[in-house]
N, C-alpha and C positions, 0 to 999 in steps of 0.2 A: 504494500500500500504506500502511496505517495501522498504527502500532505503539503498543501500550499496555503500560506497565509496571504490573503489578498487585501490590499489597502484601498483599492478603488475600482471603478468600472473598467478603466483602461487596462489594468492588470488582468482582470477577468477576461477581457477580450483577447489579450495577448496569449494567455494560457490556452484559451480555446483554439486559437489559430495554430499554436504550436502542436496541439494534439491532432488537429486536422491534417497538418503537414506530415506528421508521423504516420497517420493512417494512410495517406496517399502514397507515401514511400513504401509502406508495407504492401498495399494492394498492387502497386506497380511491379514489385519484385516477387510477388507471389506466383509460383509456378502453377500450371494447369493441374498438375497432380495434387498439389496442396489444396487447391480450390475444391477438388473432388473430395478430399478428405474432410475439409471443413463442413461442407454440405449446408451451410446456412450463412445468413448475413452477419455482418459485424454489428453487434447490438450494444448500445450504451443506455444504461438505466440511470435516470436522474432522480434524486430525492432531495427534499429540503422544504422548509416552510415557504408560504407565499412570500414573494418579494426577495427571496434569497439569491436570485440571479440565474436561475435555470434557463429561462428564455433568452436572456442576454448572452449567456454562454453559448447556447445553441445557435443563435443568430451569427455570432462570430465564428463558430465552428464551421457553419455553412460557407461563410465567406472564405475561410481558410481552405475549404474544399474546391473553391473556384465557382461556387454557385452565385450568380449575379442577382437572382430574384430576392426581393425583400421578404424575409421570413416573418410571419406573424403567428402568434400562438393559436393552435387548433383547438382551443378549449371547448368551443361549441360544436365544431364539426368532427372532433376527435382525431382526425388525421389529415395531413397535407403532404403532397409529394412534390419534390423539387429534384428533377433529374433522377439519380439513383439514391437520393436521400429521402427517407420517410420520417416525418416528424409526427409523433403521437403525443397526445396529452390525455392522461387517464384520470385527471382530477374529478371528472363527473362520472366515471365508471363505478357502478355498484358491484358488479361481478366480473371477474376476468373473462367470462364467456362472452360478455358484450363486445369485446374487442375482436373476437373471432369473426363476427359478422362483417368486418371490414377487410376480409381476405388476408388476415394477419398471417395465417399459416403459410400461404403462398408467398407472401412478401418476405417472410423470415427464411424461407427455404432457398432463396436466391442468393448465392454467395457474393454477387456483385453489389448487392444492396447494402446501404449503411442505414441503420435505424437508430433514431434518438427518441427516447420515451421519457416524458415528464411524468412524475408521480408513478414511476415504474414499480414501486413496491406493491401497488394494487393488483398487478398482474404477474407477480414474481413466479407463480406456479407454472406459467407457460413460457417463461424466458429460458434461453439456453444457459447451461451451467457456466459457460465462459463469458457471460454478459459482463461488460465493463461497468462497474458501479461508480457513479460520480455523486458524492454526497456534499450538500451545501449546508453550512451552519452559519447563521448570522451571529457575529461576535458583538459588535457595536456599530451603529450607524452604517457606514460604507464598508466596514471590515468584515471579511468572510474567511472561513476555513473551508477549503475544498479538498476532499479526500477522494483519490482515484484508486480503486482496487479491482 
């Protein structure tokens, strides 16, 4: 697990872009054989209180992936797609089965996809064991602790 103490929004954005660039490097060097072994998308589960910075992080992550569209939170539509990035927001989900109606199983089965999920703890039961968990904790005002495991 890596822990980052973030002092402001700009540092959150920088960390997100660094993670995105590391993902791109991994995807580019991934052999076809390794893709077949993986058998599913790269999944990031985000947890943390309202206002902790999850959406800000994901917006910068998308920019780091080279996505030019402006990301907005899919709180009311539950999912938005930007190229091969799928952004889910499970805040309103009552049962993990609700997310399955959005072709979640098919989306997650595609190794070329990258999936970011806000409030991912609500659907933990259906996420791959190797999901990358990113936990946000508000310390004071603009300061955050971000743990990546």
